[in-house]
gemmi code that builds the backbone of each chain (N, CA, C; Angstrom):
import gemmi

chains = {
    "A": [
        ("UNK", (0.840, -1.196, 0.000), (0.000, 0.000, 0.000), (0.878, 1.251, 0.000)),
        ("UNK", (0.590, 2.126, -0.911), (1.453, 3.307, -0.987), (1.066, 4.311, 0.091)),
        ("UNK", (2.077, 4.872, 0.696), (1.845, 5.859, 1.751), (2.035, 7.253, 1.172)),
        ("UNK", (1.056, 7.679, 0.379), (1.222, 8.998, -0.248), (0.726, 10.074, 0.702)),
        ("UNK", (1.573, 11.044, 1.014), (1.091, 12.130, 1.867), (0.091, 12.994, 1.110)),
        ("UNK", (-0.720, 13.703, 1.861), (-1.738, 14.542, 1.225), (-1.064, 15.784, 0.648)),
        ("UNK", (-0.965, 15.824, -0.661), (-0.361, 16.979, -1.318), (-1.361, 17.551, -2.299)),
        ("UNK", (-1.623, 18.851, -2.158), (-2.509, 19.487, -3.116), (-1.729, 19.766, -4.381)),
        ("UNK", (-2.335, 19.490, -5.507), (-1.666, 19.790, -6.774), (-1.674, 21.300, -6.992)),
        ("UNK", (-0.503, 21.873, -7.196), (-0.395, 23.303, -7.471), (0.198, 23.475, -8.861)),
        ("UNK", (-0.484, 24.192, -9.745), (0.096, 24.403, -11.074), (1.395, 25.196, -10.962)),
        ("UNK", (2.524, 24.650, -11.420), (3.816, 25.277, -11.150), (4.018, 26.620, -11.847)),
        ("UNK", (3.306, 26.853, -12.968), (3.577, 28.078, -13.722), (2.442, 29.091, -13.674)),
        ("UNK", (1.335, 28.756, -13.004), (0.227, 29.711, -13.008), (-0.446, 29.829, -11.648)),
        ("UNK", (0.265, 29.408, -10.589), (-0.332, 29.388, -9.249), (-0.684, 30.779, -8.747)),
        ("UNK", (0.030, 31.792, -9.251), (-0.113, 33.135, -8.675), (-1.381, 33.844, -9.121)),
        ("UNK", (-2.147, 33.226, -10.055), (-3.413, 33.839, -10.430), (-4.513, 33.525, -9.423)),
        ("UNK", (-4.168, 32.706, -8.427), (-5.206, 32.252, -7.497), (-5.597, 33.299, -6.472)),
        ("UNK", (-4.733, 34.268, -6.237), (-5.001, 35.230, -5.179), (-4.296, 36.542, -5.506)),
        ("UNK", (-4.963, 37.698, -5.319), (-4.324, 38.980, -5.633), (-2.997, 39.165, -4.883)),
        ("UNK", (-2.923, 38.586, -3.673), (-1.692, 38.727, -2.895), (-0.524, 38.058, -3.620)),
        ("UNK", (-0.802, 36.905, -4.230), (0.251, 36.218, -4.986), (0.667, 37.052, -6.194)),
        ("UNK", (-0.334, 37.714, -6.817), (-0.033, 38.541, -7.991), (0.853, 39.717, -7.600)),
        ("UNK", (0.568, 40.310, -6.439), (1.408, 41.420, -5.979), (2.822, 40.925, -5.709)),
        ("UNK", (2.906, 39.733, -5.114), (4.223, 39.131, -4.855), (4.989, 38.943, -6.159)),
        ("UNK", (4.304, 38.399, -7.175), (4.979, 38.128, -8.435), (5.341, 39.415, -9.168)),
        ("UNK", (4.481, 40.448, -9.051), (4.828, 41.702, -9.727), (6.082, 42.296, -9.098)),
        ("UNK", (6.260, 42.061, -7.793), (7.492, 42.535, -7.169), (8.682, 41.683, -7.622)),
        ("UNK", (8.426, 40.384, -7.799), (9.494, 39.510, -8.285), (10.015, 39.971, -9.641)),
        ("UNK", (9.079, 40.400, -10.517), (9.469, 40.769, -11.878), (10.360, 42.008, -11.882)),
        ("UNK", (10.229, 42.871, -10.846), (11.075, 44.066, -10.834), (12.552, 43.681, -10.845)),
        ("UNK", (12.891, 42.483, -10.324), (14.301, 42.076, -10.277), (14.875, 41.931, -11.673)),
        ("UNK", (14.010, 41.598, -12.640), (14.477, 41.464, -14.025), (14.969, 42.816, -14.552)),
        ("UNK", (14.163, 43.860, -14.310), (14.533, 45.196, -14.802), (15.733, 45.748, -14.031)),
        ("UNK", (15.714, 45.565, -12.701), (16.832, 46.069, -11.905), (18.120, 45.350, -12.291)),
        ("UNK", (18.046, 44.023, -12.486), (19.231, 43.266, -12.884), (19.758, 43.723, -14.231)),
        ("UNK", (18.850, 43.880, -15.211), (19.273, 44.342, -16.535), (19.872, 45.737, -16.438)),
        ("UNK", (19.287, 46.571, -15.574), (19.798, 47.924, -15.425), (21.210, 47.919, -14.836)),
        ("UNK", (21.465, 47.006, -13.881), (22.808, 46.903, -13.297), (23.816, 46.475, -14.359)),
        ("UNK", (23.413, 45.566, -15.243), (24.299, 45.156, -16.340), (24.606, 46.371, -17.225)),
        ("UNK", (23.583, 47.189, -17.472), (23.785, 48.414, -18.253), (24.807, 49.326, -17.568)),
        ("UNK", (24.731, 49.421, -16.233), (25.686, 50.248, -15.482), (27.111, 49.745, -15.688)),
        ("UNK", (27.288, 48.395, -15.680), (28.624, 47.831, -15.900), (29.133, 48.228, -17.284)),
        ("UNK", (28.241, 48.168, -18.313), (28.645, 48.585, -19.653), (28.998, 50.074, -19.668)),
        ("UNK", (28.259, 50.864, -18.898), (28.569, 52.290, -18.815), (29.948, 52.520, -18.236)),
        ("UNK", (30.283, 51.767, -17.182), (31.622, 51.886, -16.584), (32.682, 51.472, -17.598)),
        ("UNK", (32.381, 50.424, -18.376), (33.310, 49.982, -19.412), (33.545, 51.081, -20.439)),
        ("UNK", (32.446, 51.754, -20.833), (32.572, 52.835, -21.806), (33.388, 53.982, -21.227)),
        ("UNK", (33.167, 54.257, -19.934), (33.916, 55.337, -19.273), (35.408, 55.000, -19.230)),
        ("UNK", (35.721, 53.727, -18.955), (37.125, 53.310, -18.887), (37.769, 53.347, -20.275)),
        ("UNK", (36.923, 53.282, -21.329), (37.445, 53.277, -22.696), (37.833, 54.653, -23.209)),
        ("UNK", (37.553, 55.679, -22.428), (37.942, 57.020, -22.849), (36.752, 57.884, -23.230)),
        ("UNK", (37.046, 59.140, -23.565), (36.014, 60.145, -23.817), (35.089, 59.749, -24.967)),
        ("UNK", (35.700, 59.277, -26.070), (34.880, 58.984, -27.251), (33.899, 57.845, -26.990)),
        ("UNK", (34.407, 56.760, -26.406), (33.534, 55.606, -26.177), (32.439, 55.965, -25.179)),
        ("UNK", (32.768, 56.796, -24.163), (31.754, 57.177, -23.177), (30.684, 58.044, -23.825)),
        ("UNK", (31.111, 58.968, -24.668), (30.115, 59.862, -25.266), (29.226, 59.139, -26.271)),
        ("UNK", (29.789, 58.122, -26.942), (28.907, 57.354, -27.841), (27.945, 56.491, -27.021)),
        ("UNK", (28.398, 56.070, -25.806), (27.490, 55.341, -24.906), (26.326, 56.240, -24.483)),
        ("UNK", (26.639, 57.475, -24.092), (25.588, 58.416, -23.691), (24.608, 58.655, -24.839)),
        ("UNK", (25.159, 58.748, -26.057), (24.311, 58.971, -27.225), (23.398, 57.763, -27.477)),
        ("UNK", (23.982, 56.561, -27.287), (23.207, 55.329, -27.511), (22.047, 55.232, -26.516)),
        ("UNK", (22.218, 55.844, -25.327), (21.154, 55.796, -24.322), (19.910, 56.561, -24.773)),
        ("UNK", (20.062, 57.442, -25.782), (18.929, 58.297, -26.149), (17.977, 57.666, -27.159)),
        ("UNK", (18.171, 56.388, -27.487), (17.247, 55.732, -28.404), (15.894, 55.533, -27.715)),
        ("UNK", (14.795, 55.483, -28.501), (13.460, 55.304, -27.901), (13.378, 54.042, -27.032)),
        ("UNK", (14.026, 52.972, -27.490), (14.006, 51.724, -26.724), (14.666, 51.928, -25.359)),
        ("UNK", (15.776, 52.657, -25.358), (16.499, 52.939, -24.122), (15.652, 53.797, -23.187)),
        ("UNK", (14.941, 54.787, -23.758), (14.084, 55.636, -22.921), (13.012, 54.786, -22.254)),
        ("UNK", (12.380, 53.913, -23.049), (11.339, 53.039, -22.497), (11.918, 52.144, -21.408)),
        ("UNK", (13.115, 51.592, -21.659), (13.743, 50.720, -20.667), (14.051, 51.486, -19.384)),
        ("UNK", (14.542, 52.731, -19.538), (14.881, 53.520, -18.347), (13.645, 53.851, -17.517)),
        ("UNK", (12.538, 54.157, -18.215), (11.300, 54.427, -17.478), (10.885, 53.170, -16.707)),
        ("UNK", (10.952, 52.014, -17.381), (10.572, 50.752, -16.733), (11.497, 50.453, -15.558)),
        ("UNK", (12.812, 50.647, -15.759), (13.773, 50.356, -14.693), (13.563, 51.293, -13.509)),
        ("UNK", (13.259, 52.566, -13.802), (13.038, 53.538, -12.729), (11.802, 53.151, -11.908)),
        ("UNK", (10.717, 52.798, -12.603), (9.494, 52.398, -11.893), (9.748, 51.121, -11.081)),
        ("UNK", (10.457, 50.168, -11.694), (10.757, 48.919, -10.986), (11.590, 49.190, -9.744)),
        ("UNK", (12.578, 50.080, -9.878), (13.433, 50.399, -8.737), (12.632, 51.087, -7.629)),
        ("UNK", (11.712, 51.989, -8.034), (10.864, 52.663, -7.046), (9.984, 51.650, -6.315)),
        ("UNK", (9.410, 50.719, -7.095), (8.525, 49.711, -6.503), (9.307, 48.828, -5.543)),
        ("UNK", (10.522, 48.443, -5.970), (11.371, 47.648, -5.091), (11.675, 48.412, -3.804)),
        ("UNK", (12.034, 49.698, -3.954), (12.448, 50.488, -2.794), (11.302, 50.643, -1.798)),
        ("UNK", (10.108, 51.023, -2.291), (9.007, 51.273, -1.353), (8.583, 49.981, -0.651)),
        ("UNK", (8.513, 48.875, -1.413), (8.109, 47.624, -0.762), (9.187, 47.156, 0.217)),
        ("UNK", (10.448, 47.410, -0.143), (11.550, 47.009, 0.749), (11.479, 47.793, 2.056)),
        ("UNK", (11.276, 49.109, 1.946), (11.233, 49.930, 3.157), (9.990, 49.586, 3.985)),
        ("UNK", (8.873, 49.300, 3.314), (7.674, 48.918, 4.055), (7.883, 47.603, 4.810)),
        ("UNK", (8.758, 46.739, 4.275), (8.984, 45.443, 4.917), (9.963, 45.537, 6.081)),
        ("UNK", (10.742, 46.651, 6.145), (11.776, 46.720, 7.197), (11.167, 46.612, 8.586)),
        ("UNK", (9.951, 47.157, 8.746), (9.370, 47.145, 10.099), (9.024, 45.727, 10.551)),
        ("UNK", (8.883, 44.822, 9.595), (8.638, 43.427, 9.961), (9.965, 42.692, 10.115)),
        ("UNK", (10.928, 43.045, 9.242), (12.179, 42.298, 9.189), (13.143, 42.692, 10.307)),
        ("UNK", (13.146, 43.971, 10.673), (14.088, 44.381, 11.731), (13.350, 45.061, 12.886)),
        ("UNK", (12.965, 44.244, 13.844), (12.308, 44.790, 15.026), (13.380, 45.337, 15.961)),
        ("UNK", (13.153, 46.546, 16.460), (14.126, 47.145, 17.379), (13.466, 47.303, 18.738)),
        ("UNK", (14.125, 46.730, 19.749), (13.565, 46.777, 21.093), (14.370, 47.747, 21.946)),
        ("UNK", (13.674, 48.653, 22.621), (14.348, 49.531, 23.580), (13.685, 49.298, 24.927)),
        ("UNK", (14.449, 48.712, 25.873), (13.866, 48.351, 27.150), (12.786, 47.311, 26.949)),
        ("UNK", (11.597, 47.595, 27.461), (10.494, 46.645, 27.344), (9.751, 46.809, 26.025)),
        ("UNK", (9.875, 48.007, 25.442), (9.033, 48.369, 24.312), (9.717, 48.105, 22.977)),
        ("UNK", (8.901, 47.795, 21.982), (9.409, 47.742, 20.609), (9.199, 49.114, 19.964)),
        ("UNK", (10.199, 49.550, 19.207), (10.040, 50.783, 18.449), (8.908, 50.558, 17.437)),
        ("UNK", (7.931, 51.513, 17.357), (6.809, 51.311, 16.434), (7.283, 51.114, 14.998)),
        ("UNK", (6.604, 50.225, 14.275), (6.994, 49.918, 12.904), (7.018, 51.134, 12.004)),
        ("UNK", (6.054, 52.054, 12.220), (5.991, 53.229, 11.350), (7.244, 54.085, 11.506)),
        ("UNK", (7.835, 54.088, 12.708), (9.063, 54.864, 12.931), (10.215, 54.268, 12.127)),
        ("UNK", (10.326, 52.921, 12.154), (11.420, 52.262, 11.446), (11.296, 52.500, 9.942)),
        ("UNK", (10.085, 52.259, 9.403), (9.884, 52.477, 7.972), (10.050, 53.950, 7.620)),
        ("UNK", (9.502, 54.828, 8.466), (9.612, 56.269, 8.210), (11.057, 56.724, 8.172)),
        ("UNK", (11.880, 56.195, 9.097), (13.296, 56.569, 9.122), (13.972, 56.177, 7.819)),
        ("UNK", (13.621, 55.003, 7.297), (14.201, 54.571, 6.018), (13.828, 55.532, 4.889)),
        ("UNK", (12.544, 55.941, 4.887), (12.126, 56.874, 3.835), (12.878, 58.196, 3.941)),
        ("UNK", (13.054, 58.687, 5.173), (13.758, 59.962, 5.351), (15.194, 59.842, 4.837)),
        ("UNK", (15.891, 58.751, 5.255), (17.275, 58.544, 4.804), (17.319, 58.436, 3.280)),
        ("UNK", (16.331, 57.729, 2.728), (16.270, 57.537, 1.263), (16.199, 58.885, 0.539)),
        ("UNK", (15.273, 59.741, 1.007), (15.084, 61.040, 0.349), (16.352, 61.887, 0.492)),
        ("UNK", (16.925, 61.915, 1.708), (18.133, 62.728, 1.931), (19.272, 62.252, 1.031)),
        ("UNK", (19.505, 60.920, 1.004), (20.560, 60.356, 0.163), (20.340, 60.710, -1.310)),
        ("UNK", (19.076, 60.563, -1.764), (18.785, 60.819, -3.174), (19.047, 62.281, -3.521)),
        ("UNK", (18.627, 63.193, -2.620), (18.839, 64.622, -2.891), (20.331, 64.932, -2.919)),
        ("UNK", (21.106, 64.327, -1.985), (22.559, 64.555, -1.968), (23.184, 64.088, -3.285)),
        ("UNK", (22.764, 62.887, -3.751), (23.340, 62.361, -4.996), (22.956, 63.249, -6.180)),
        ("UNK", (21.699, 63.728, -6.209), (21.287, 64.621, -7.289), (22.089, 65.919, -7.244)),
        ("UNK", (22.356, 66.421, -6.027), (23.172, 67.639, -5.879), (24.580, 67.401, -6.397)),
        ("UNK", (25.187, 66.275, -5.974), (26.557, 65.953, -6.390), (26.629, 65.794, -7.904)),
        ("UNK", (25.550, 65.275, -8.501), (25.547, 65.066, -9.945), (25.273, 66.366, -10.695)),
        ("UNK", (24.978, 67.419, -9.942), (24.794, 68.716, -10.581), (23.449, 68.891, -11.255)),
        ("UNK", (22.404, 68.230, -10.707), (21.090, 68.338, -11.326), (20.437, 69.683, -10.991)),
        ("UNK", (20.649, 70.140, -9.747), (19.999, 71.407, -9.339), (20.882, 72.616, -9.674)),
    ],
    "B": [
        ("UNK", (18.174, 15.212, 3.934), (19.472, 15.895, 3.868), (20.306, 15.551, 5.100)),
        ("UNK", (21.589, 15.306, 4.886), (22.461, 14.897, 5.984), (22.605, 16.038, 6.994)),
        ("UNK", (22.657, 15.668, 8.255), (22.748, 16.659, 9.321), (24.066, 17.436, 9.261)),
        ("UNK", (25.146, 16.716, 8.846), (26.469, 17.331, 8.928), (26.696, 18.342, 7.799)),
        ("UNK", (25.857, 18.257, 6.765), (26.090, 19.141, 5.628), (25.781, 20.594, 5.997)),
        ("UNK", (26.759, 21.444, 5.813), (26.544, 22.842, 6.163), (25.779, 23.538, 5.052)),
        ("UNK", (24.865, 24.411, 5.454), (24.086, 25.138, 4.469), (24.909, 26.298, 3.915)),
        ("UNK", (24.784, 26.534, 2.608), (25.471, 27.696, 2.033), (24.549, 28.910, 2.015)),
        ("UNK", (23.392, 28.773, 2.660), (22.406, 29.854, 2.567), (22.911, 31.198, 3.105)),
        ("UNK", (23.581, 31.235, 4.298), (24.005, 32.547, 4.795), (24.918, 33.275, 3.817)),
        ("UNK", (25.800, 32.516, 3.136), (26.755, 33.123, 2.201), (26.016, 33.787, 1.049)),
        ("UNK", (24.970, 33.134, 0.570), (24.197, 33.683, -0.537), (23.270, 34.773, -0.033)),
        ("UNK", (22.747, 34.558, 1.166), (21.678, 35.416, 1.648), (22.169, 36.775, 2.118)),
        ("UNK", (23.359, 36.821, 2.721), (23.823, 38.108, 3.239), (24.010, 39.142, 2.141)),
        ("UNK", (24.770, 38.810, 1.054), (24.895, 39.805, -0.018), (23.551, 40.126, -0.655)),
        ("UNK", (22.632, 39.155, -0.629), (21.297, 39.414, -1.177), (20.585, 40.490, -0.364)),
        ("UNK", (20.598, 40.335, 0.959), (19.912, 41.300, 1.815), (20.588, 42.665, 1.744)),
        ("UNK", (21.933, 42.647, 1.778), (22.670, 43.906, 1.661), (22.376, 44.552, 0.312)),
        ("UNK", (22.340, 43.725, -0.733), (22.067, 44.247, -2.073), (20.660, 44.811, -2.177)),
        ("UNK", (19.700, 44.164, -1.538), (18.327, 44.678, -1.569), (18.255, 46.073, -0.974)),
        ("UNK", (18.991, 46.278, 0.126), (19.012, 47.592, 0.760), (19.719, 48.606, -0.142)),
        ("UNK", (20.845, 48.191, -0.730), (21.593, 49.095, -1.615), (20.737, 49.483, -2.821)),
        ("UNK", (20.043, 48.501, -3.405), (19.172, 48.804, -4.545), (18.102, 49.800, -4.134)),
        ("UNK", (17.476, 49.548, -2.979), (16.384, 50.411, -2.536), (16.869, 51.853, -2.343)),
        ("UNK", (18.067, 52.008, -1.765), (18.542, 53.357, -1.465), (19.116, 54.062, -2.693)),
        ("UNK", (19.801, 53.322, -3.574), (20.599, 53.989, -4.605), (20.086, 53.846, -6.039)),
        ("UNK", (19.517, 52.686, -6.389), (19.197, 52.478, -7.807), (18.107, 53.434, -8.311)),
        ("UNK", (17.061, 53.771, -7.510), (16.073, 54.709, -8.058), (16.696, 56.037, -8.492)),
        ("UNK", (17.567, 56.602, -7.660), (18.119, 57.925, -8.001), (19.116, 57.805, -9.163)),
        ("UNK", (19.872, 56.690, -9.202), (20.805, 56.500, -10.322), (20.021, 56.300, -11.626)),
        ("UNK", (18.923, 55.528, -11.535), (18.087, 55.310, -12.726), (17.466, 56.630, -13.177)),
        ("UNK", (17.115, 57.487, -12.218), (16.558, 58.801, -12.563), (17.601, 59.618, -13.324)),
        ("UNK", (18.862, 59.552, -12.864), (19.940, 60.301, -13.524), (20.147, 59.819, -14.957)),
        ("UNK", (20.209, 58.481, -15.147), (20.443, 57.999, -16.512), (19.189, 58.167, -17.368)),
        ("UNK", (18.005, 58.231, -16.730), (16.794, 58.538, -17.492), (16.890, 59.950, -18.055)),
        ("UNK", (17.459, 60.871, -17.253), (17.678, 62.232, -17.757), (18.619, 62.211, -18.954)),
        ("UNK", (19.678, 61.385, -18.866), (20.599, 61.243, -20.004), (19.836, 60.733, -21.221)),
        ("UNK", (18.990, 59.706, -20.997), (18.227, 59.123, -22.108), (17.319, 60.160, -22.754)),
        ("UNK", (16.842, 61.111, -21.921), (15.957, 62.152, -22.454), (16.738, 63.332, -23.018)),
        ("UNK", (18.075, 63.197, -23.051), (18.879, 64.229, -23.687), (19.366, 65.340, -22.779)),
        ("UNK", (19.041, 65.246, -21.471), (19.534, 66.253, -20.525), (20.622, 65.622, -19.666)),
        ("UNK", (21.863, 65.711, -20.104), (22.956, 65.085, -19.367), (23.346, 65.978, -18.185)),
        ("UNK", (23.171, 65.476, -16.931), (23.596, 66.273, -15.778), (25.112, 66.463, -15.800)),
        ("UNK", (25.569, 67.589, -15.226), (27.002, 67.917, -15.268), (27.865, 66.778, -14.724)),
        ("UNK", (27.343, 66.091, -13.693), (28.136, 65.026, -13.070), (28.230, 63.766, -13.918)),
        ("UNK", (27.438, 63.688, -14.976), (27.473, 62.483, -15.808), (28.142, 62.714, -17.156)),
        ("UNK", (28.612, 63.939, -17.413), (29.423, 64.136, -18.613), (30.747, 63.415, -18.414)),
        ("UNK", (31.509, 63.237, -19.497), (32.775, 62.501, -19.356), (33.679, 63.193, -18.346)),
        ("UNK", (33.834, 64.519, -18.499), (34.715, 65.255, -17.590), (34.218, 65.141, -16.150)),
        ("UNK", (32.893, 65.270, -15.984), (32.319, 65.243, -14.644), (32.510, 63.898, -13.955)),
        ("UNK", (32.074, 62.832, -14.626), (32.109, 61.503, -14.003), (33.548, 61.007, -13.850)),
        ("UNK", (34.356, 61.264, -14.880), (35.766, 60.870, -14.809), (36.444, 61.610, -13.663)),
        ("UNK", (36.091, 62.891, -13.510), (36.675, 63.678, -12.430), (36.313, 63.114, -11.060)),
        ("UNK", (35.046, 62.646, -10.928), (34.613, 62.065, -9.660), (35.359, 60.777, -9.343)),
        ("UNK", (35.521, 59.942, -10.385), (35.931, 58.562, -10.126), (37.430, 58.315, -10.295)),
        ("UNK", (38.093, 59.107, -11.144), (39.465, 58.750, -11.520), (40.431, 58.817, -10.341)),
        ("UNK", (40.304, 59.839, -9.507), (41.344, 60.051, -8.490), (40.910, 59.659, -7.091)),
        ("UNK", (39.664, 59.243, -6.932), (39.156, 58.996, -5.579), (38.873, 57.498, -5.398)),
        ("UNK", (39.742, 56.854, -4.631), (39.586, 55.411, -4.408), (38.272, 55.127, -3.681)),
        ("UNK", (37.919, 56.029, -2.760), (36.697, 55.833, -1.984), (35.464, 55.828, -2.892)),
        ("UNK", (35.454, 56.761, -3.863), (34.325, 56.816, -4.812), (34.276, 55.542, -5.651)),
        ("UNK", (35.465, 55.054, -6.072), (35.502, 53.813, -6.844), (34.928, 52.661, -6.038)),
        ("UNK", (35.365, 52.569, -4.779), (34.887, 51.466, -3.929), (33.384, 51.574, -3.705)),
        ("UNK", (32.889, 52.817, -3.539), (31.453, 53.000, -3.321), (30.675, 52.528, -4.548)),
        ("UNK", (31.115, 52.945, -5.728), (30.419, 52.542, -6.963), (30.509, 51.035, -7.148)),
        ("UNK", (31.711, 50.485, -6.901), (31.877, 49.033, -7.037), (30.952, 48.297, -6.067)),
        ("UNK", (30.868, 48.787, -4.831), (30.000, 48.157, -3.838), (28.547, 48.183, -4.277)),
        ("UNK", (28.103, 49.348, -4.769), (26.708, 49.476, -5.209), (26.430, 48.518, -6.366)),
        ("UNK", (27.328, 48.510, -7.372), (27.088, 47.686, -8.556), (27.161, 46.194, -8.211)),
        ("UNK", (28.203, 45.797, -7.460), (28.398, 44.371, -7.172), (27.256, 43.819, -6.314)),
        ("UNK", (26.893, 44.560, -5.245), (25.823, 44.067, -4.372), (24.485, 44.040, -5.108)),
        ("UNK", (24.230, 45.058, -5.937), (22.978, 45.084, -6.691), (22.915, 43.926, -7.677)),
        ("UNK", (24.056, 43.643, -8.331), (24.095, 42.522, -9.271), (23.817, 41.213, -8.548)),
        ("UNK", (24.473, 41.008, -7.417), (24.315, 39.755, -6.692), (22.876, 39.583, -6.212)),
        ("UNK", (22.320, 40.666, -5.658), (20.949, 40.603, -5.159), (19.969, 40.322, -6.298)),
        ("UNK", (20.196, 40.968, -7.439), (19.308, 40.751, -8.585), (19.416, 39.314, -9.071)),
        ("UNK", (20.658, 38.779, -9.086), (20.847, 37.395, -9.524), (20.069, 36.444, -8.619)),
        ("UNK", (20.174, 36.682, -7.307), (19.478, 35.808, -6.353), (17.965, 35.911, -6.509)),
        ("UNK", (17.491, 37.156, -6.705), (16.040, 37.336, -6.859), (15.557, 36.741, -8.172)),
        ("UNK", (16.365, 36.891, -9.233), (15.977, 36.302, -10.517), (15.900, 34.785, -10.417)),
        ("UNK", (16.829, 34.212, -9.638), (16.804, 32.766, -9.427), (15.472, 32.351, -8.802)),
        ("UNK", (15.068, 33.077, -7.759), (13.784, 32.768, -7.111), (12.627, 33.001, -8.079)),
        ("UNK", (12.728, 34.082, -8.880), (11.668, 34.405, -9.834), (11.501, 33.286, -10.855)),
        ("UNK", (12.637, 32.771, -11.371), (12.576, 31.665, -12.338), (11.845, 30.476, -11.729)),
        ("UNK", (12.180, 30.176, -10.473), (11.544, 29.045, -9.807), (10.047, 29.296, -9.654)),
        ("UNK", (9.688, 30.517, -9.262), (8.278, 30.837, -9.042), (7.471, 30.801, -10.330)),
        ("UNK", (8.136, 31.044, -11.461), (7.428, 30.977, -12.729), (7.418, 29.565, -13.305)),
        ("UNK", (7.881, 28.605, -12.515), (7.730, 27.220, -12.911), (8.946, 26.611, -13.587)),
        ("UNK", (10.063, 27.339, -13.579), (11.290, 26.819, -14.187), (12.020, 25.986, -13.128)),
        ("UNK", (11.861, 24.670, -13.188), (12.371, 23.841, -12.097), (13.753, 23.260, -12.417)),
        ("UNK", (14.672, 24.126, -12.839), (16.054, 23.682, -13.045), (16.957, 24.605, -12.231)),
        ("UNK", (16.722, 24.567, -10.918), (17.305, 25.576, -10.033), (18.824, 25.593, -10.054)),
        ("UNK", (19.457, 24.402, -10.080), (20.922, 24.367, -10.014), (21.531, 25.080, -11.216)),
        ("UNK", (20.984, 24.807, -12.392), (21.488, 25.443, -13.615), (21.263, 26.957, -13.563)),
        ("UNK", (20.027, 27.349, -13.220), (19.689, 28.776, -13.163), (20.594, 29.491, -12.166)),
        ("UNK", (20.747, 28.891, -10.968), (21.570, 29.521, -9.937), (23.009, 29.654, -10.410)),
        ("UNK", (23.548, 28.592, -11.008), (24.935, 28.640, -11.469), (25.135, 29.743, -12.488)),
        ("UNK", (24.246, 29.777, -13.498), (24.381, 30.780, -14.565), (24.292, 32.193, -13.984)),
        ("UNK", (23.271, 32.428, -13.131), (23.047, 33.784, -12.634), (24.170, 34.236, -11.697)),
        ("UNK", (24.601, 33.342, -10.799), (25.657, 33.741, -9.856), (26.970, 33.986, -10.584)),
        ("UNK", (27.273, 33.144, -11.597), (28.506, 33.367, -12.362), (28.410, 34.696, -13.112)),
        ("UNK", (27.227, 34.975, -13.692), (27.046, 36.248, -14.395), (27.249, 37.416, -13.445)),
        ("UNK", (26.687, 37.306, -12.225), (26.831, 38.398, -11.255), (28.293, 38.584, -10.879)),
        ("UNK", (29.011, 37.473, -10.698), (30.427, 37.578, -10.329), (31.236, 38.195, -11.464)),
        ("UNK", (30.985, 37.740, -12.699), (31.711, 38.294, -13.844), (31.436, 39.795, -13.976)),
        ("UNK", (30.171, 40.171, -13.806), (29.812, 41.592, -13.885), (30.519, 42.405, -12.832)),
        ("UNK", (30.604, 41.867, -11.609), (31.267, 42.591, -10.526), (32.758, 42.741, -10.817)),
        ("UNK", (33.385, 41.638, -11.298), (34.816, 41.700, -11.612), (35.060, 42.724, -12.717)),
        ("UNK", (34.190, 42.685, -13.753), (34.337, 43.633, -14.856), (34.225, 45.067, -14.335)),
        ("UNK", (33.226, 45.325, -13.463), (33.056, 46.664, -12.925), (34.309, 47.095, -12.178)),
        ("UNK", (34.872, 46.188, -11.376), (36.096, 46.494, -10.634), (37.251, 46.820, -11.565)),
        ("UNK", (37.426, 46.010, -12.594), (38.533, 46.232, -13.544), (38.357, 47.588, -14.230)),
        ("UNK", (37.114, 47.881, -14.684), (36.867, 49.151, -15.378), (37.173, 50.332, -14.445)),
        ("UNK", (36.708, 50.220, -13.191), (36.847, 51.342, -12.266), (38.314, 51.635, -11.969)),
        ("UNK", (39.097, 50.553, -11.787), (40.481, 50.799, -11.388), (41.385, 50.994, -12.600)),
        ("UNK", (40.798, 50.924, -13.806), (41.563, 51.260, -14.995), (41.403, 52.748, -15.325)),
        ("UNK", (40.493, 53.426, -14.640), (40.231, 54.842, -14.946), (41.462, 55.709, -14.660)),
    ],
}
model = gemmi.Model(1)
for chain_id, residues in chains.items():
    chain = gemmi.Chain(chain_id)
    for i, (resn, *xyz) in enumerate(residues, 1):
        res = gemmi.Residue()
        res.name, res.seqid = resn, gemmi.SeqId(i, " ")
        for name, pos in zip(("N", "CA", "C"), xyz):
            atom = gemmi.Atom()
            atom.name, atom.element = name, gemmi.Element(name[0])
            atom.pos, atom.b_iso = gemmi.Position(*pos), 0.0
            res.add_atom(atom)
        chain.add_residue(res)
    model.add_chain(chain)
structure = gemmi.Structure()
structure.add_model(model)
structure.setup_entities()
């Protein structure tokens, strides 16, 4: 007699349509594709920079193609989505206890957002955007 | 699974978590900067003179950029591995090997480029 444990059959490639929560999870998973591709693009940018002025400037020019613009918009949105969900999760992932009390989750997440905005503004300033 | 076998999870997981934080803090603003380039408005810091000036003589800046790129690559590789599995691609060893090697090669390339400046 076979001793088969009770296992529910789960469709391996379409399980996430079963619940909106799974869909949100998967949409966050997909952001890694854009962020990963964007990081590869950054490595190519560094390569172009190391190749000298001409190669770097042709790299900058190549970035202005319509396909590149669309990719950058997608990568930016994906990065934003990753960042906000990551910061929202910090209050669950890193509980901070002071004495008997836990620091409220909103404080932990809020602190991350504040640091994020300050860092971003500093980088934009250093890059000469303002 | 044998009890004595040590898990390699912490080794993979730490750079993943660090990379997730680095991506969250830095990639949106960097993507915004290169989006400006894509739209034809090159910020002063991203022109050849500007960026080369930032990176060529400052080891600390090189290390910071290398850290951001390497950790982001590693974290993305790990997340892509999980994503492949979640989409039903059940060849985890192959996927993990390819992605981790790609992340390592990308990090090494970034390091070589940065210190060749």
